SEFILUM-131976 format. One line per 2 residues: number of its first residue (from 1); for each residue y, x, z of N, C-alpha, C, CB. Coordinates in steps of 0.2 Angstrom, whole numbers. Glycine has a CB too. Layout:
BEGIN
NUM) Y:X:Z:Y:X:Z:Y:X:Z:Y:X:Z  ...
end
This chain:
BEGIN
1) -147:1:0:-142:3:5:-139:10:4:-144:2:12  -144:14:1:-142:21:0:-137:21:-6:-148:25:-2
3) -137:17:-11:-133:17:-16:-126:15:-14:-135:12:-22  -125:10:-10:-118:8:-8:-115:13:-3:-118:1:-5
5) -119:16:1:-117:21:5:-114:27:2:-122:24:10  -118:29:-4:-115:35:-8:-109:33:-11:-121:37:-13
7) -108:27:-14:-102:25:-17:-96:25:-12:-103:18:-20  -97:22:-6:-92:22:-2:-90:28:1:-94:17:4
9) -95:33:2:-93:39:5:-90:43:0:-99:43:8  -92:43:-7:-89:46:-12:-82:44:-13:-93:45:-19
11) -80:38:-13:-74:35:-13:-69:38:-8:-74:27:-13  -71:38:-2:-67:41:3:-66:48:2:-70:39:10
13) -71:52:0:-71:59:-1:-66:60:-6:-78:62:-3  -66:56:-11:-61:57:-17:-54:56:-14:-62:52:-23
15) -53:51:-10:-46:49:-7:-44:54:-2:-46:42:-4  -48:58:1:-46:62:7:-47:70:6:-50:60:13
17) -49:71:0:-51:78:-2:-45:83:-2:-54:79:-9  -45:88:2:-39:93:2:-42:100:0:-36:93:10
19) -39:102:-5:-41:109:-8:-40:114:-3:-39:110:-15  -44:119:-3:-43:125:1:-37:130:-2:-49:130:2
21) -31:127:0:-25:131:-2:-20:130:3:-23:129:-9  -15:134:3:-9:133:8:-6:126:6:-4:139:7
23) -4:122:11:-1:116:11:6:117:13:-4:111:15  11:115:9:18:116:10:20:112:17:22:113:4
25) 24:114:21:27:110:26:31:105:24:31:115:31  33:100:28:38:95:25:44:97:23:39:90:31
27) 47:103:26:53:105:24:53:109:17:56:111:29  47:113:16:46:116:10:45:111:4:40:120:10
29) 41:105:6:40:100:1:47:97:-1:35:95:3  51:96:4:58:93:2:62:97:-2:61:91:9
31) 62:103:-1:66:108:-5:63:108:-12:66:115:-2  57:108:-13:54:108:-20:56:102:-23:47:109:-20
33) 55:96:-20:57:90:-23:64:89:-25:55:84:-18  69:92:-21:76:92:-23:77:96:-29:80:94:-17
35) 74:102:-29:75:106:-35:73:103:-41:71:113:-34  67:99:-41:65:95:-47:69:89:-49:57:93:-46
37) 71:86:-43:76:80:-44:82:82:-48:77:76:-38  85:88:-46:91:90:-49:90:92:-56:93:97:-45
39) 84:94:-58:83:95:-65:83:88:-69:76:98:-67  81:83:-66:81:76:-69:87:72:-69:75:72:-65
41) 91:74:-63:98:71:-62:103:76:-62:98:66:-56  105:80:-67:109:86:-66:116:84:-64:110:89:-73
43) 118:78:-65:125:76:-63:126:73:-56:128:70:-68  120:72:-53:120:69:-46:121:74:-41:113:65:-45
45) 124:72:-36:125:76:-30:119:74:-25:132:74:-26  115:79:-24:109:79:-20:109:83:-14:102:80:-24
47) 108:80:-8:108:84:-2:102:83:3:115:83:2  100:88:6:94:87:10:97:85:17:90:94:11
49) 95:79:19:97:76:26:92:78:31:98:69:25  87:80:30:82:82:35:75:83:32:81:76:40
51) 70:84:35:63:85:33:61:78:30:58:87:38  59:78:23:57:72:20:62:67:19:51:69:23
53) 68:69:19:74:64:18:80:68:14:77:62:25  82:64:9:88:67:6:93:61:4:85:70:-1
55) 99:63:2:104:59:0:106:60:-7:111:60:5  106:55:-11:108:55:-18:114:51:-20:102:53:-22
57) 119:54:-23:125:51:-26:125:52:-33:131:53:-22  124:47:-37:125:48:-44:131:44:-46:118:45:-48
59) 134:46:-52:140:43:-54:139:36:-56:143:47:-60  133:34:-57:132:27:-59:129:23:-53:127:27:-65
61) 129:26:-47:126:22:-42:129:24:-35:118:23:-41  128:20:-30:131:21:-24:127:26:-20:132:15:-19
63) 129:28:-14:125:33:-10:118:30:-9:128:35:-4  113:34:-10:106:32:-9:102:37:-4:102:30:-15
65) 98:34:0:94:38:5:87:38:2:94:36:12  84:44:1:77:44:-1:72:47:4:76:48:-8
67) 67:43:6:62:46:11:56:48:7:61:40:16  54:54:9:48:57:5:41:56:9:50:64:3
69) 41:52:14:35:52:18:29:50:14:36:47:24  29:45:10:23:43:6:22:49:1:25:37:3
71) 27:52:-2:26:57:-7:22:63:-4:32:59:-10  24:65:2:21:70:6:14:69:8:25:72:12
73) 13:62:10:6:60:12:1:61:6:6:53:15  4:58:0:0:59:-6:-1:66:-8:4:55:-12
75) 4:70:-7:3:77:-9:-3:80:-5:9:81:-8  -2:79:2:-7:82:7:-14:80:5:-6:80:14
77) -15:74:2:-22:72:0:-25:76:-5:-22:65:-2  -21:79:-9:-23:83:-15:-18:88:-17:-26:79:-21
79) -17:94:-13:-12:98:-15:-11:101:-22:-12:104:-10  -17:101:-25:-17:103:-32:-14:99:-37:-25:104:-34
81) -12:93:-35:-9:88:-39:-1:87:-37:-12:81:-39  1:93:-34:8:93:-31:13:91:-37:10:99:-28
83) 13:94:-42:18:92:-48:17:85:-50:17:97:-53  11:82:-51:11:76:-53:14:71:-48:3:74:-54
85) 13:72:-41:15:68:-36:23:68:-36:13:70:-29  26:74:-37:33:75:-37:36:71:-43:35:82:-37
87) 33:72:-49:35:69:-55:35:61:-54:31:71:-61  30:59:-51:29:51:-50:34:49:-45:22:50:-47
89) 36:52:-40:41:50:-35:48:51:-38:40:53:-29  49:56:-42:56:57:-45:57:51:-50:56:63:-49
91) 52:49:-54:53:43:-58:54:37:-54:46:41:-62  51:36:-48:52:30:-44:59:31:-41:47:30:-38
93) 61:37:-39:68:37:-36:73:35:-42:69:44:-34  73:38:-48:77:36:-53:78:29:-54:76:40:-59
95) 72:25:-54:72:18:-55:75:15:-50:64:16:-56  74:17:-44:77:14:-38:85:14:-38:75:17:-31
97) 87:20:-40:95:21:-41:98:16:-46:96:28:-43  94:14:-51:96:10:-56:95:2:-54:94:11:-63
99) 92:1:-49:89:-6:-47:95:-10:-45:85:-5:-41  94:-17:-48:99:-22:-46:95:-28:-45:104:-23:-52
101) 96:-31:-39:92:-37:-37:92:-43:-42:95:-40:-31  98:-43:-46:98:-48:-51:93:-47:-57:105:-49:-54
103) 90:-41:-57:86:-40:-63:78:-40:-60:87:-33:-65  77:-43:-55:70:-44:-52:66:-49:-57:70:-47:-45
105) 61:-46:-59:56:-50:-64:52:-55:-59:52:-46:-68  53:-61:-59:49:-66:-55:42:-65:-57:52:-73:-56
107) 40:-63:-63:33:-63:-64:29:-57:-62:32:-63:-72  33:-52:-58:30:-46:-56:31:-46:-48:34:-40:-59
109) 33:-52:-45:33:-52:-38:26:-53:-35:38:-58:-35  24:-48:-31:17:-48:-28:17:-48:-20:13:-42:-31
111) 11:-50:-18:10:-50:-10:7:-44:-8:7:-56:-8  9:-41:-3:6:-35:0:4:-36:7:11:-28:-1
113) -2:-35:9:-4:-36:16:-3:-29:20:-11:-38:16  1:-30:26:2:-25:30:0:-27:37:10:-22:30
115) -1:-22:41:-2:-23:48:5:-24:52:-6:-17:52  5:-28:57:12:-30:60:16:-24:62:10:-35:66
117) 12:-19:65:16:-13:68:20:-9:62:12:-8:71  18:-10:56:21:-7:50:28:-8:50:17:-8:44
119) 30:-15:50:37:-17:49:41:-14:55:37:-25:49  39:-14:61:42:-11:66:43:-4:65:39:-12:73
121) 38:0:63:38:7:62:43:9:57:32:10:61  44:5:52:48:6:46:56:6:49:47:1:40
123) 57:0:52:64:-1:55:65:5:60:64:-7:58  61:7:64:62:12:70:63:18:66:56:12:74
125) 59:20:61:60:26:58:67:27:54:55:27:52  69:21:51:76:21:48:81:22:53:77:15:44
127) 81:18:59:86:18:64:86:25:67:84:13:70  81:29:68:81:36:71:84:40:66:74:38:72
129) 84:39:59:87:43:54:94:41:53:83:43:48  97:37:57:104:35:56:105:30:51:108:41:55
131) 101:26:49:102:21:44:107:16:46:95:17:41  112:14:42:117:9:44:115:2:44:123:10:40
133) 110:1:39:107:-6:39:100:-6:38:110:-9:32  97:-9:42:89:-10:42:87:-15:38:87:-11:50
135) 81:-14:35:78:-19:30:77:-25:33:72:-16:26  79:-31:29:77:-37:31:73:-40:26:84:-42:32
137) 66:-39:27:62:-40:21:59:-47:21:56:-35:21  57:-50:16:54:-57:15:47:-56:17:55:-60:8
139) 45:-59:22:38:-59:25:35:-66:27:38:-54:31  29:-66:27:25:-72:29:20:-70:34:22:-76:24
141) 18:-73:39:13:-72:44:6:-73:40:13:-76:50  1:-69:41:-5:-70:38:-10:-72:44:-8:-64:34
143) -11:-67:48:-15:-69:54:-12:-65:60:-23:-67:53  -16:-64:66:-13:-61:72:-12:-54:71:-18:-62:77
145) -14:-51:66:-14:-44:65:-10:-42:58:-20:-40:65  -10:-46:53:-8:-45:47:-2:-49:45:-13:-45:42
147) 3:-46:41:8:-50:38:8:-49:30:15:-48:41  11:-53:27:12:-53:20:19:-50:18:11:-59:16
149) 20:-45:15:27:-42:12:27:-44:5:28:-35:14  33:-46:3:34:-47:-4:37:-42:-8:37:-54:-5
151) 35:-40:-14:38:-34:-17:38:-36:-25:34:-28:-16  42:-32:-28:42:-32:-36:38:-26:-38:49:-32:-39
153) 33:-27:-42:29:-22:-45:32:-20:-51:22:-24:-45  36:-14:-52:39:-12:-58:34:-6:-61:46:-9:-57
155) 35:-4:-67:31:1:-70:31:7:-66:34:3:-77  36:9:-62:36:15:-58:37:15:-51:42:20:-61
157) 37:9:-48:39:8:-41:36:1:-38:47:8:-41  36:1:-32:35:-5:-28:41:-6:-24:28:-5:-24
159) 45:-11:-26:52:-13:-22:51:-19:-18:57:-14:-27  51:-17:-11:51:-23:-6:57:-27:-7:50:-20:1
161) 56:-34:-7:61:-39:-8:64:-41:-1:59:-45:-12  71:-40:-1:75:-42:5:77:-49:5:81:-37:6
163) 79:-52:10:81:-59:10:87:-60:6:82:-61:17  91:-55:6:97:-55:2:95:-55:-6:102:-49:3
165) 90:-51:-8:88:-51:-14:85:-58:-16:82:-46:-15  81:-61:-11:78:-68:-13:83:-73:-14:73:-69:-7
167) 89:-73:-10:94:-78:-11:96:-78:-18:99:-77:-6  96:-73:-22:98:-72:-29:93:-75:-34:100:-65:-31
169) 87:-77:-32:82:-79:-36:81:-86:-36:75:-75:-34  80:-89:-41:79:-97:-42:71:-98:-40:81:-99:-48
171) 69:-97:-34:63:-98:-32:63:-102:-25:59:-92:-31  59:-107:-24:59:-111:-18:54:-107:-13:56:-118:-19
173) 57:-106:-7:53:-102:-2:46:-104:-1:57:-102:5  44:-111:-1:38:-113:0:33:-112:-6:38:-120:1
175) 36:-110:-12:32:-108:-18:31:-101:-19:35:-111:-24  34:-97:-14:34:-89:-16:27:-87:-15:38:-86:-11
177) 23:-88:-10:16:-85:-9:12:-87:-15:13:-88:-3  11:-93:-17:7:-95:-23:9:-92:-29:7:-103:-24
179) 16:-91:-30:18:-87:-36:16:-80:-36:26:-88:-36  17:-77:-30:15:-70:-29:8:-68:-30:17:-67:-23
181) 4:-73:-28:-4:-72:-28:-6:-73:-36:-7:-77:-24  -3:-78:-39:-4:-79:-46:-2:-73:-50:-1:-85:-49
183) 4:-70:-49:6:-64:-52:2:-58:-52:13:-62:-50  -1:-57:-45:-5:-52:-44:-12:-52:-48:-7:-51:-37
185) -14:-58:-48:-20:-59:-52:-19:-57:-60:-22:-67:-52  -13:-59:-62:-12:-57:-69:-11:-50:-70:-6:-61:-71
187) -8:-46:-65:-6:-39:-66:-12:-34:-64:-1:-38:-61  -17:-37:-60:-22:-32:-58:-27:-31:-64:-26:-35:-53
189) -30:-25:-64:-35:-23:-69:-41:-27:-67:-37:-15:-69  -47:-26:-70:-53:-29:-68:-55:-28:-61:-59:-27:-73
191) -57:-34:-58:-59:-33:-51:-67:-32:-51:-57:-39:-47  -69:-27:-48:-76:-26:-48:-79:-26:-41:-78:-19:-51
193) -85:-29:-40:-89:-29:-34:-95:-24:-34:-91:-36:-32  -95:-19:-30:-100:-14:-30:-104:-14:-24:-97:-7:-31
195) -111:-12:-25:-115:-12:-19:-120:-18:-19:-111:-12:-13  -123:-19:-13:-128:-24:-12:-131:-23:-5:-133:-23:-17
197) -136:-27:-4:-140:-26:3:-135:-27:9:-144:-20:3  -131:-31:8:-126:-33:14:-120:-28:15:-130:-32:20
199) -119:-24:10:-113:-19:11:-110:-18:4:-115:-13:14  -104:-20:3:-101:-20:-3:-94:-17:-3:-100:-28:-6
201) -91:-15:-9:-85:-12:-10:-82:-16:-16:-85:-5:-11  -75:-18:-15:-72:-21:-21:-66:-16:-23:-68:-28:-19
203) -66:-15:-29:-61:-11:-32:-56:-15:-37:-64:-5:-36  -50:-13:-37:-45:-17:-41:-39:-12:-43:-43:-23:-38
205) -40:-6:-45:-35:-2:-47:-32:3:-42:-30:-6:-49  -33:2:-35:-31:7:-30:-25:5:-26:-30:13:-33
207) -21:0:-28:-15:-1:-25:-15:-8:-21:-9:-2:-30  -19:-13:-23:-19:-19:-20:-25:-22:-17:-16:-24:-25
209) -30:-18:-16:-37:-20:-13:-36:-24:-7:-41:-14:-12  -32:-22:-2:-31:-26:4:-28:-33:2:-26:-23:8
211) -24:-34:-3:-21:-40:-5:-26:-45:-7:-15:-39:-10  -32:-43:-9:-37:-47:-12:-39:-52:-7:-43:-43:-14
213) -38:-51:0:-40:-56:5:-36:-63:3:-37:-53:12  -31:-63:-1:-27:-69:-2:-30:-72:-8:-20:-67:-4
215) -35:-70:-11:-38:-73:-17:-44:-77:-15:-41:-67:-22  -43:-84:-14:-48:-88:-12:-54:-89:-17:-45:-95:-11
217) -52:-87:-23:-58:-88:-28:-63:-83:-27:-55:-87:-35  -62:-77:-24:-67:-72:-22:-71:-74:-16:-64:-65:-21
219) -68:-77:-11:-72:-78:-5:-75:-85:-5:-67:-78:1  -73:-90:-9:-76:-96:-9:-81:-97:-15:-70:-102:-9
221) -81:-92:-19:-86:-93:-25:-93:-93:-24:-84:-88:-30  -95:-90:-18:-102:-89:-17:-105:-83:-20:-106:-95:-19
223) -101:-79:-23:-104:-73:-27:-105:-67:-22:-99:-70:-32  -103:-68:-16:-104:-62:-11:-110:-65:-6:-98:-60:-7
225) -115:-62:-7:-121:-64:-3:-122:-59:3:-127:-64:-7  -121:-62:9:-122:-58:15:-125:-63:21:-115:-55:18
227) -128:-60:26:-130:-64:31:-125:-65:36:-136:-60:35  -124:-72:38:-119:-74:42:-112:-75:38:-117:-69:47
229) -106:-75:42:-100:-76:38:-98:-69:35:-95:-78:43  -94:-70:30:-91:-64:26:-86:-61:31:-87:-66:20
231) -87:-54:32:-83:-50:36:-80:-44:31:-87:-47:42  -74:-43:32:-71:-38:28:-67:-33:33:-66:-41:23
233) -66:-27:30:-62:-22:33:-57:-19:28:-66:-16:37  -51:-17:30:-46:-14:25:-43:-8:29:-40:-19:23
235) -46:-3:30:-43:3:34:-37:6:30:-48:8:35  -37:5:23:-31:7:19:-30:3:14:-33:15:17
237) -25:3:11:-23:-2:6:-28:-2:0:-16:-1:3  -31:4:-2:-35:4:-8:-43:4:-6:-34:11:-11
239) -44:2:0:-51:1:2:-53:-5:5:-53:7:7  -57:-9:2:-59:-16:4:-67:-16:5:-57:-22:0
241) -69:-16:11:-76:-16:13:-78:-23:15:-78:-10:18  -84:-25:12:-87:-31:14:-94:-31:17:-87:-36:8
243) -95:-35:22:-102:-35:25:-102:-42:28:-103:-30:30  -107:-44:32:-108:-50:35:-108:-50:43:-114:-53:32
245) -107:-55:46:-107:-55:53:-114:-54:56:-104:-62:55  -119:-55:52:-126:-54:55:-129:-48:51:-130:-60:54
247) -125:-44:47:-128:-38:44:-126:-33:49:-124:-37:37  -131:-32:53:-130:-27:59:-130:-20:56:-135:-28:64
249) -134:-18:52:-134:-11:49:-128:-10:45:-140:-10:44  -126:-16:41:-120:-15:37:-113:-14:41:-119:-21:32
251) -113:-18:47:-107:-17:51:-107:-10:54:-108:-22:57  -113:-7:56:-113:-1:59:-111:5:54:-120:1:61
253) -113:4:47:-111:9:42:-104:8:41:-115:8:36  -101:2:40:-94:1:39:-90:4:44:-93:-7:38
255) -92:3:51:-88:6:56:-87:14:55:-91:5:63  -92:17:53:-91:25:51:-87:26:46:-98:28:50
257) -87:22:40:-83:23:35:-75:21:36:-85:18:29  -74:16:41:-68:14:43:-64:20:47:-68:8:47
259) -68:23:51:-65:28:55:-63:34:51:-71:31:60  -67:36:46:-65:42:42:-60:40:38:-71:44:38
261) -60:34:35:-54:32:30:-48:31:34:-56:25:26  -48:29:40:-42:27:43:-39:34:46:-43:23:49
263) -43:39:48:-40:45:51:-38:50:45:-46:48:55  -41:49:39:-40:55:34:-36:52:28:-46:58:32
265) -36:45:27:-34:43:21:-26:42:21:-37:37:19  -23:40:15:-16:38:15:-15:31:15:-13:41:9
267) -9:28:17:-8:21:17:-13:17:21:-8:18:10  -13:20:28:-18:17:33:-15:10:34:-18:21:39
269) -20:5:36:-19:-1:38:-21:-3:45:-22:-7:33  -28:-4:46:-31:-6:52:-38:-5:52:-29:-14:53
271) -41:-3:58:-48:-2:59:-51:-9:61:-49:3:65  -48:-14:61:-51:-21:63:-55:-24:58:-46:-26:65
273) -60:-28:60:-64:-32:55:-61:-39:55:-72:-32:57  -61:-42:50:-59:-49:49:-64:-53:46:-53:-49:44
275) -65:-59:49:-71:-64:47:-68:-70:44:-75:-66:53  -71:-72:38:-69:-78:34:-71:-84:38:-71:-77:27
277) -66:-88:40:-67:-94:44:-63:-100:41:-67:-93:52  -65:-105:39:-61:-111:37:-56:-109:32:-58:-114:43
279) -58:-105:27:-54:-103:22:-49:-98:23:-50:-109:20  -50:-94:28:-45:-89:30:-48:-83:34:-39:-92:34
281) -46:-77:33:-48:-72:37:-44:-71:44:-47:-65:33  -48:-71:49:-45:-70:56:-48:-64:59:-46:-76:60
283) -45:-61:64:-48:-55:67:-54:-57:70:-43:-52:72  -59:-52:69:-66:-53:72:-66:-51:79:-71:-50:68
285) -69:-54:84:-70:-52:90:-75:-47:91:-72:-58:95  -74:-42:95:-78:-36:95:-85:-38:99:-75:-30:99
end
């Protein structure tokens, strides 16, 4: 048990470490991002529309609004990596400016698990910022707390697929989930199960650990040995904790890890536990 506790706590510490240095305010971060983006797009017109929001008009594209909330959250996790974060999100912005729905690669459509409030919060945030059109994303229900969002995983971006995008693809709606799950299996690096004695951690590259709940081959294979039913927690998209419904010490330790990861980490999901019943994860009663 000591080994898995060290692994889990070290993982969270790595994700949430903030160096002892001055952290830029959202306004300061936005100004620096714009300065770097102008170097990458010297012909574009770039205006600051607010903290963590800018407008970009390039001669090759229409007006585009860029939100920097995720970039700023990533920066705050490790301020020493500011330039790397800015460079990564500039690459993502440029790719988005050149994006065309007709160019969606069907083999890179993937499923992303999100909590239900996420979709509402995204729309509310855009509405408050004056967005003329709110995103109409392709989604499926998963359980009472989680939904599946579909996206295209490109080399530099994760582009959520709208219903307008989907209409341009030659894919049957009922086949989308199976296609996306199979694509993700092909795109992910090696999936590793770490730990033991009733408390485990699964790693798979850092972006899609939560989506592993959709992989029946993991949960039905018998490779995960726990007391009682399999129980998982996904406090953030990159942290998948596993224990058992009768692993009382494991559940207790997992709760502490969840609290820290949810409060301090980026890309938060939910504090809930989910139990594997009849081939699917459902929210576990407290």
